[in-house]
PDB file with one MODEL, atoms N, CA, C and O in Angstrom:
MODEL        1
ATOM      1  N   UNK A   1       5.986  29.090 -16.759  1.00  0.00           N
ATOM      2  CA  UNK A   1       4.591  29.019 -16.173  1.00  0.00           C
ATOM      3  C   UNK A   1       4.118  27.584 -16.154  1.00  0.00           C
ATOM      4  O   UNK A   1       3.527  27.137 -15.170  1.00  0.00           O
ATOM      5  N   UNK A   2       4.369  26.857 -17.223  1.00  0.00           N
ATOM      6  CA  UNK A   2       3.914  25.468 -17.309  1.00  0.00           C
ATOM      7  C   UNK A   2       4.554  24.653 -16.219  1.00  0.00           C
ATOM      8  O   UNK A   2       3.903  23.791 -15.629  1.00  0.00           O
ATOM      9  N   UNK A   3       5.862  24.913 -15.926  1.00  0.00           N
ATOM     10  CA  UNK A   3       6.534  24.144 -14.896  1.00  0.00           C
ATOM     11  C   UNK A   3       5.926  24.381 -13.529  1.00  0.00           C
ATOM     12  O   UNK A   3       5.798  23.438 -12.749  1.00  0.00           O
ATOM     13  N   UNK A   4       5.545  25.617 -13.210  1.00  0.00           N
ATOM     14  CA  UNK A   4       4.921  25.894 -11.926  1.00  0.00           C
ATOM     15  C   UNK A   4       3.550  25.209 -11.806  1.00  0.00           C
ATOM     16  O   UNK A   4       3.196  24.698 -10.743  1.00  0.00           O
ATOM     17  N   UNK A   5       2.802  25.204 -12.882  1.00  0.00           N
ATOM     18  CA  UNK A   5       1.472  24.560 -12.858  1.00  0.00           C
ATOM     19  C   UNK A   5       1.637  23.081 -12.639  1.00  0.00           C
ATOM     20  O   UNK A   5       0.896  22.478 -11.862  1.00  0.00           O
ATOM     21  N   UNK A   6       2.629  22.469 -13.333  1.00  0.00           N
ATOM     22  CA  UNK A   6       2.850  21.045 -13.159  1.00  0.00           C
ATOM     23  C   UNK A   6       3.250  20.694 -11.691  1.00  0.00           C
ATOM     24  O   UNK A   6       2.795  19.708 -11.112  1.00  0.00           O
ATOM     25  N   UNK A   7       4.107  21.542 -11.145  1.00  0.00           N
ATOM     26  CA  UNK A   7       4.519  21.308  -9.720  1.00  0.00           C
ATOM     27  C   UNK A   7       3.361  21.402  -8.760  1.00  0.00           C
ATOM     28  O   UNK A   7       3.263  20.597  -7.834  1.00  0.00           O
ATOM     29  N   UNK A   8       2.500  22.340  -8.953  1.00  0.00           N
ATOM     30  CA  UNK A   8       1.305  22.493  -8.094  1.00  0.00           C
ATOM     31  C   UNK A   8       0.383  21.253  -8.213  1.00  0.00           C
ATOM     32  O   UNK A   8      -0.107  20.729  -7.212  1.00  0.00           O
ATOM     33  N   UNK A   9       0.166  20.809  -9.452  1.00  0.00           N
ATOM     34  CA  UNK A   9      -0.626  19.623  -9.665  1.00  0.00           C
ATOM     35  C   UNK A   9       0.004  18.422  -9.051  1.00  0.00           C
ATOM     36  O   UNK A   9      -0.684  17.621  -8.419  1.00  0.00           O
ATOM     37  N   UNK A  10       1.339  18.259  -9.219  1.00  0.00           N
ATOM     38  CA  UNK A  10       2.040  17.142  -8.656  1.00  0.00           C
ATOM     39  C   UNK A  10       1.953  17.162  -7.140  1.00  0.00           C
ATOM     40  O   UNK A  10       1.821  16.105  -6.523  1.00  0.00           O
ATOM     41  N   UNK A  11       2.020  18.312  -6.535  1.00  0.00           N
ATOM     42  CA  UNK A  11       1.938  18.447  -5.089  1.00  0.00           C
ATOM     43  C   UNK A  11       0.587  17.937  -4.586  1.00  0.00           C
ATOM     44  O   UNK A  11       0.517  17.419  -3.472  1.00  0.00           O
ATOM     45  N   UNK A  12      -0.464  18.063  -5.350  1.00  0.00           N
ATOM     46  CA  UNK A  12      -1.780  17.654  -4.964  1.00  0.00           C
ATOM     47  C   UNK A  12      -1.985  16.175  -5.279  1.00  0.00           C
ATOM     48  O   UNK A  12      -2.541  15.444  -4.459  1.00  0.00           O
ATOM     49  N   UNK A  13      -1.562  15.740  -6.410  1.00  0.00           N
ATOM     50  CA  UNK A  13      -1.836  14.352  -6.870  1.00  0.00           C
ATOM     51  C   UNK A  13      -0.912  13.319  -6.214  1.00  0.00           C
ATOM     52  O   UNK A  13      -1.349  12.202  -5.937  1.00  0.00           O
ATOM     53  N   UNK A  14       0.332  13.662  -5.965  1.00  0.00           N
ATOM     54  CA  UNK A  14       1.346  12.689  -5.484  1.00  0.00           C
ATOM     55  C   UNK A  14       0.890  12.001  -4.181  1.00  0.00           C
ATOM     56  O   UNK A  14       0.942  10.774  -4.098  1.00  0.00           O
ATOM     57  N   UNK A  15       0.451  12.752  -3.176  1.00  0.00           N
ATOM     58  CA  UNK A  15      -0.019  12.005  -1.945  1.00  0.00           C
ATOM     59  C   UNK A  15      -1.196  11.099  -2.155  1.00  0.00           C
ATOM     60  O   UNK A  15      -1.291  10.030  -1.552  1.00  0.00           O
ATOM     61  N   UNK A  16      -2.099  11.530  -3.016  1.00  0.00           N
ATOM     62  CA  UNK A  16      -3.322  10.733  -3.280  1.00  0.00           C
ATOM     63  C   UNK A  16      -2.950   9.413  -3.934  1.00  0.00           C
ATOM     64  O   UNK A  16      -3.566   8.388  -3.642  1.00  0.00           O
ATOM     65  N   UNK A  17      -1.970   9.417  -4.799  1.00  0.00           N
ATOM     66  CA  UNK A  17      -1.516   8.192  -5.493  1.00  0.00           C
ATOM     67  C   UNK A  17      -0.599   7.358  -4.540  1.00  0.00           C
ATOM     68  O   UNK A  17      -0.631   6.127  -4.541  1.00  0.00           O
ATOM     69  N   UNK A  18       0.173   8.046  -3.774  1.00  0.00           N
ATOM     70  CA  UNK A  18       1.174   7.374  -2.914  1.00  0.00           C
ATOM     71  C   UNK A  18       0.528   6.539  -1.815  1.00  0.00           C
ATOM     72  O   UNK A  18       0.960   5.413  -1.573  1.00  0.00           O
ATOM     73  N   UNK A  19      -0.509   7.069  -1.137  1.00  0.00           N
ATOM     74  CA  UNK A  19      -1.092   6.381  -0.003  1.00  0.00           C
ATOM     75  C   UNK A  19      -1.618   4.979  -0.332  1.00  0.00           C
ATOM     76  O   UNK A  19      -1.288   4.041   0.394  1.00  0.00           O
ATOM     77  N   UNK A  20      -2.407   4.791  -1.373  1.00  0.00           N
ATOM     78  CA  UNK A  20      -2.901   3.436  -1.669  1.00  0.00           C
ATOM     79  C   UNK A  20      -1.724   2.485  -2.033  1.00  0.00           C
ATOM     80  O   UNK A  20      -1.732   1.322  -1.631  1.00  0.00           O
ATOM     81  N   UNK A  21      -0.762   2.958  -2.758  1.00  0.00           N
ATOM     82  CA  UNK A  21       0.378   2.102  -3.090  1.00  0.00           C
ATOM     83  C   UNK A  21       1.165   1.739  -1.869  1.00  0.00           C
ATOM     84  O   UNK A  21       1.593   0.594  -1.719  1.00  0.00           O
ATOM     85  N   UNK A  22       1.364   2.694  -0.991  1.00  0.00           N
ATOM     86  CA  UNK A  22       2.123   2.454   0.258  1.00  0.00           C
ATOM     87  C   UNK A  22       1.365   1.420   1.115  1.00  0.00           C
ATOM     88  O   UNK A  22       1.978   0.502   1.660  1.00  0.00           O
ATOM     89  N   UNK A  23       0.075   1.566   1.228  1.00  0.00           N
ATOM     90  CA  UNK A  23      -0.724   0.594   2.027  1.00  0.00           C
ATOM     91  C   UNK A  23      -0.627  -0.786   1.422  1.00  0.00           C
ATOM     92  O   UNK A  23      -0.486  -1.766   2.154  1.00  0.00           O
ATOM     93  N   UNK A  24      -0.696  -0.891   0.134  1.00  0.00           N
ATOM     94  CA  UNK A  24      -0.572  -2.192  -0.546  1.00  0.00           C
ATOM     95  C   UNK A  24       0.749  -2.853  -0.249  1.00  0.00           C
ATOM     96  O   UNK A  24       0.797  -4.049   0.038  1.00  0.00           O
ATOM     97  N   UNK A  25       1.822  -2.091  -0.313  1.00  0.00           N
ATOM     98  CA  UNK A  25       3.138  -2.609  -0.030  1.00  0.00           C
ATOM     99  C   UNK A  25       3.262  -3.065   1.401  1.00  0.00           C
ATOM    100  O   UNK A  25       3.768  -4.160   1.651  1.00  0.00           O
ATOM    101  N   UNK A  26       2.813  -2.253   2.362  1.00  0.00           N
ATOM    102  CA  UNK A  26       2.942  -2.571   3.743  1.00  0.00           C
ATOM    103  C   UNK A  26       2.139  -3.848   4.100  1.00  0.00           C
ATOM    104  O   UNK A  26       2.651  -4.730   4.789  1.00  0.00           O
ATOM    105  N   UNK A  27       0.895  -3.935   3.631  1.00  0.00           N
ATOM    106  CA  UNK A  27       0.074  -5.120   4.003  1.00  0.00           C
ATOM    107  C   UNK A  27       0.657  -6.356   3.269  1.00  0.00           C
ATOM    108  O   UNK A  27       0.607  -7.457   3.818  1.00  0.00           O
ATOM    109  N   UNK A  28       1.198  -6.202   2.065  1.00  0.00           N
ATOM    110  CA  UNK A  28       1.801  -7.329   1.357  1.00  0.00           C
ATOM    111  C   UNK A  28       3.026  -7.865   2.077  1.00  0.00           C
ATOM    112  O   UNK A  28       3.189  -9.076   2.226  1.00  0.00           O
ATOM    113  N   UNK A  29       3.890  -6.954   2.525  1.00  0.00           N
ATOM    114  CA  UNK A  29       5.069  -7.344   3.273  1.00  0.00           C
ATOM    115  C   UNK A  29       4.715  -7.966   4.634  1.00  0.00           C
ATOM    116  O   UNK A  29       5.332  -8.940   5.066  1.00  0.00           O
ATOM    117  N   UNK A  30       3.724  -7.389   5.286  1.00  0.00           N
ATOM    118  CA  UNK A  30       3.296  -7.947   6.582  1.00  0.00           C
ATOM    119  C   UNK A  30       2.745  -9.348   6.399  1.00  0.00           C
ATOM    120  O   UNK A  30       2.995 -10.222   7.230  1.00  0.00           O
ATOM    121  N   UNK A  31       2.008  -9.575   5.341  1.00  0.00           N
ATOM    122  CA  UNK A  31       1.447 -10.911   5.122  1.00  0.00           C
ATOM    123  C   UNK A  31       2.565 -11.912   4.838  1.00  0.00           C
ATOM    124  O   UNK A  31       2.564 -13.001   5.413  1.00  0.00           O
ATOM    125  N   UNK A  32       3.505 -11.578   3.979  1.00  0.00           N
ATOM    126  CA  UNK A  32       4.636 -12.472   3.682  1.00  0.00           C
ATOM    127  C   UNK A  32       5.491 -12.741   4.919  1.00  0.00           C
ATOM    128  O   UNK A  32       5.850 -13.887   5.192  1.00  0.00           O
ATOM    129  N   UNK A  33       5.807 -11.720   5.644  1.00  0.00           N
ATOM    130  CA  UNK A  33       6.604 -11.885   6.888  1.00  0.00           C
ATOM    131  C   UNK A  33       5.856 -12.709   7.891  1.00  0.00           C
ATOM    132  O   UNK A  33       6.442 -13.558   8.563  1.00  0.00           O
ATOM    133  N   UNK A  34       4.551 -12.472   8.008  1.00  0.00           N
ATOM    134  CA  UNK A  34       3.734 -13.207   8.960  1.00  0.00           C
ATOM    135  C   UNK A  34       3.706 -14.704   8.611  1.00  0.00           C
ATOM    136  O   UNK A  34       3.745 -15.545   9.509  1.00  0.00           O
ATOM    137  N   UNK A  35       3.639 -15.040   7.320  1.00  0.00           N
ATOM    138  CA  UNK A  35       3.605 -16.428   6.915  1.00  0.00           C
ATOM    139  C   UNK A  35       4.961 -17.081   7.121  1.00  0.00           C
ATOM    140  O   UNK A  35       5.037 -18.210   7.606  1.00  0.00           O
ATOM    141  N   UNK A  36       6.026 -16.390   6.761  1.00  0.00           N
ATOM    142  CA  UNK A  36       7.362 -17.021   6.840  1.00  0.00           C
ATOM    143  C   UNK A  36       7.947 -16.975   8.249  1.00  0.00           C
ATOM    144  O   UNK A  36       8.514 -17.979   8.680  1.00  0.00           O
ATOM    145  N   UNK A  37       7.845 -15.893   8.977  1.00  0.00           N
ATOM    146  CA  UNK A  37       8.518 -15.760  10.255  1.00  0.00           C
ATOM    147  C   UNK A  37       7.622 -16.245  11.402  1.00  0.00           C
ATOM    148  O   UNK A  37       8.127 -16.842  12.353  1.00  0.00           O
ATOM    149  N   UNK A  38       6.304 -16.002  11.335  1.00  0.00           N
ATOM    150  CA  UNK A  38       5.463 -16.284  12.476  1.00  0.00           C
ATOM    151  C   UNK A  38       4.516 -17.453  12.263  1.00  0.00           C
ATOM    152  O   UNK A  38       3.720 -17.783  13.142  1.00  0.00           O
ATOM    153  N   UNK A  39       4.602 -18.076  11.104  1.00  0.00           N
ATOM    154  CA  UNK A  39       3.794 -19.273  10.850  1.00  0.00           C
ATOM    155  C   UNK A  39       2.325 -19.032  10.724  1.00  0.00           C
ATOM    156  O   UNK A  39       1.530 -19.906  11.067  1.00  0.00           O
ATOM    157  N   UNK A  40       1.918 -17.844  10.230  1.00  0.00           N
ATOM    158  CA  UNK A  40       0.486 -17.648   9.991  1.00  0.00           C
ATOM    159  C   UNK A  40       0.006 -18.680   9.017  1.00  0.00           C
ATOM    160  O   UNK A  40       0.718 -19.037   8.079  1.00  0.00           O
ATOM    161  N   UNK A  41      -1.197 -19.166   9.227  1.00  0.00           N
ATOM    162  CA  UNK A  41      -1.748 -20.081   8.295  1.00  0.00           C
ATOM    163  C   UNK A  41      -2.247 -19.311   7.068  1.00  0.00           C
ATOM    164  O   UNK A  41      -2.414 -18.092   7.110  1.00  0.00           O
ATOM    165  N   UNK A  42      -2.487 -20.063   5.953  1.00  0.00           N
ATOM    166  CA  UNK A  42      -2.882 -19.353   4.712  1.00  0.00           C
ATOM    167  C   UNK A  42      -4.186 -18.617   4.912  1.00  0.00           C
ATOM    168  O   UNK A  42      -4.415 -17.617   4.231  1.00  0.00           O
ATOM    169  N   UNK A  43      -5.040 -19.045   5.793  1.00  0.00           N
ATOM    170  CA  UNK A  43      -6.338 -18.419   6.029  1.00  0.00           C
ATOM    171  C   UNK A  43      -6.137 -16.949   6.555  1.00  0.00           C
ATOM    172  O   UNK A  43      -6.996 -16.092   6.346  1.00  0.00           O
ATOM    173  N   UNK A  44      -5.048 -16.701   7.201  1.00  0.00           N
ATOM    174  CA  UNK A  44      -4.795 -15.342   7.756  1.00  0.00           C
ATOM    175  C   UNK A  44      -4.720 -14.319   6.639  1.00  0.00           C
ATOM    176  O   UNK A  44      -4.906 -13.129   6.890  1.00  0.00           O
ATOM    177  N   UNK A  45      -4.456 -14.740   5.429  1.00  0.00           N
ATOM    178  CA  UNK A  45      -4.405 -13.787   4.307  1.00  0.00           C
ATOM    179  C   UNK A  45      -5.776 -13.210   3.980  1.00  0.00           C
ATOM    180  O   UNK A  45      -5.883 -12.136   3.390  1.00  0.00           O
ATOM    181  N   UNK A  46      -6.820 -13.931   4.368  1.00  0.00           N
ATOM    182  CA  UNK A  46      -8.152 -13.415   4.061  1.00  0.00           C
ATOM    183  C   UNK A  46      -8.415 -12.120   4.885  1.00  0.00           C
ATOM    184  O   UNK A  46      -9.160 -11.247   4.438  1.00  0.00           O
ATOM    185  N   UNK A  47      -7.830 -12.009   6.024  1.00  0.00           N
ATOM    186  CA  UNK A  47      -7.970 -10.785   6.813  1.00  0.00           C
ATOM    187  C   UNK A  47      -7.269  -9.583   6.188  1.00  0.00           C
ATOM    188  O   UNK A  47      -7.739  -8.450   6.289  1.00  0.00           O
ATOM    189  N   UNK A  48      -6.154  -9.848   5.552  1.00  0.00           N
ATOM    190  CA  UNK A  48      -5.449  -8.783   4.857  1.00  0.00           C
ATOM    191  C   UNK A  48      -6.162  -8.378   3.596  1.00  0.00           C
ATOM    192  O   UNK A  48      -6.080  -7.218   3.192  1.00  0.00           O
ATOM    193  N   UNK A  49      -6.857  -9.293   2.962  1.00  0.00           N
ATOM    194  CA  UNK A  49      -7.548  -8.990   1.717  1.00  0.00           C
ATOM    195  C   UNK A  49      -8.907  -8.415   1.968  1.00  0.00           C
ATOM    196  O   UNK A  49      -9.524  -7.899   1.036  1.00  0.00           O
ATOM    197  N   UNK A  50      -9.415  -8.477   3.193  1.00  0.00           N
ATOM    198  CA  UNK A  50     -10.733  -7.892   3.509  1.00  0.00           C
ATOM    199  C   UNK A  50     -11.849  -8.904   3.364  1.00  0.00           C
ATOM    200  O   UNK A  50     -13.016  -8.568   3.565  1.00  0.00           O
ATOM    201  N   UNK A  51     -11.509 -10.160   3.011  1.00  0.00           N
ATOM    202  CA  UNK A  51     -12.573 -11.168   2.844  1.00  0.00           C
ATOM    203  C   UNK A  51     -12.730 -11.847   4.227  1.00  0.00           C
ATOM    204  O   UNK A  51     -11.804 -11.890   5.037  1.00  0.00           O
ATOM    205  N   UNK A  52     -13.894 -12.348   4.438  1.00  0.00           N
ATOM    206  CA  UNK A  52     -14.093 -13.093   5.713  1.00  0.00           C
ATOM    207  C   UNK A  52     -14.487 -14.527   5.498  1.00  0.00           C
ATOM    208  O   UNK A  52     -14.685 -15.264   6.463  1.00  0.00           O
TER     209      UNK A  52
ENDMDL
END
């Protein structure tokens, strides 16, 4: 019974935890690739961080 309860809880919590981590990874990789491959200036990072 405990195993089934844990699986139900995991099914609910896992996507909630995954999405912010996934977005952090994607924007971090996009920023690094943008700077290295496309020559974004350092100021472009403020857009990824949400600062203006």
